[in-house]
N, C-alpha and C positions, 0 to 999 in steps of 0.2 A: 504494499500499499505508499510505501514512502514514495514509489515512483510515481502513483497518481497524485499524493499531495503534491510532489515538484510540479507537474504538469500544471495543477491549479495557481501554482505560485508564478508561471510565465505569464509576462504582461502579452504576450501576442494571443494567448489561449481568450482572454477575455475579448479581445478585440475579434478573436475567430468566433467566439459566440456572439458576439453582436452580430457580425456578419448571419448567422446562421438565423437568429432571430429577424434580422431583417428582410433577410431572401423567404423566410416563412411567409411572413408579411406581405411581400413582394406577389406571392403565387394567389394567395387568396384575395388580394385587391387588382392583380391583374386577369384571373379569372373572371372575376366581376365585371372589369374593364373590359374586356373583350366580348362581353355575350352580346352587345348590340351594335357593333364594327367591327371593319376589316381590321384582323391582327397586324398587318402593316402597318397600318396608320395606329394603331394601339402603340407599336414599337416605335414609331416617329413621335407621337404624343409622350411618351414615356420619356425617350431621350431628350427632348427638349426640356424637360424638367430637369434632368440630371447633369446637363449640360452645365447651367448656371449655377445648380448646386454644388458642383466637384470645382468649379472657380471661385467660388465663394469660398471654400473651404482651404482651398489652396492658397486666396489671396489673404486671407485671415492668419493663417499659417506661417505667411512669409515665402511660401512656395515659388513665388514670381521672383524672387530676388536671384533664385540662380538660373532661372528658365534660359538665359543667354549661354549658359555653359553647358548645354546638354550637348554630349557625344553623339555624332551621328549614328552610331551603332545602337544608343539607347531608342533614338527616333526610330530606325528600323523596327526594332522589336516592340515599342509601344505602338506603334502602326499597325503591326501585324495582332498584337493585341486587342487594338481597337476592331480591327476587321472581323476579328475571331470573337468578341462583344457581339457586335453587330448581329454577325450570322447566329450568334446562339441566340440572342434575344428574339429574332424574326423566327426562328423555329421553336423556341419556349412558347411566344404567344400564340402560334399557330396550332401545337400540341395543345396549350391550353382552351383553345377555342373549340377543339375536337374532341378532347378528353377530361376525364377527372382531375382536378387539380390535386388530390389525394393520391394520385398514381401517376400524373404527370412529374411532378415536382420530385418524387423518389428517383423517377427515370434519369431527369436531369441530371441528380447528383452522381450518376454513371461519371460525371465527370471527376470525381475524386478517386475513383479505381484508375481511371485515365491519367490523371496526375502522376499517380505512384508510379506507373509505367514509365510515361514519360518523363517524368523526373530521374528516374535510375537509366533510362537510355541515354537522354539528352543533355541532362545536367550533371551527369556523374554521380548523384545522391546514391544513397544504399539504405534500404530497408532491412532488417532482421528478419528471424523466422516469424517473432510474435507480430511485427507491422505486416507482413504479408497475408498473416492468418485473419488479420484484421481488415485488410485490403477485400480478401476472399469473404469475408462476413458480408461486408459492404455488399457485394456483387451478388451474392444469395438474397440479400435481405431486397434489394432492389428487385431482384426478380420475382420472390414473393409477394411483394405488394403490387406489381405491376399484373399479375395475372386476375384472368377473372376466376370467381367463384363458382 
């Protein structure tokens, strides 16, 4: 249990919990939001809200002070990440329009499994056997939630 207590003491853990909480609310709000409009339009409207919010947070935290010193490699990978985010959101909103939020959101979380695999393959990260077991359980859990009874 000491390792579990160690995880709870990490600053990133609370930010990740916040991310999970807001992602859960996002799924519920988005499902209600796409009920009567085109999913692509819903994605655009969501993006129009996210951009000024992110800009305000960057400005308030002083992030703009170092904007001129962003290396080209960072621009490239952030641009690719932005394209991935846009494609993910378009797919997610369409899936929410067609399916139940309680099933769509967990399938979307297969990204956790893919990040583990990609992190090892492309970023040189390593996971222990216990970590891989957790990744496998996430995969099994997603498949169980996605199944129709």
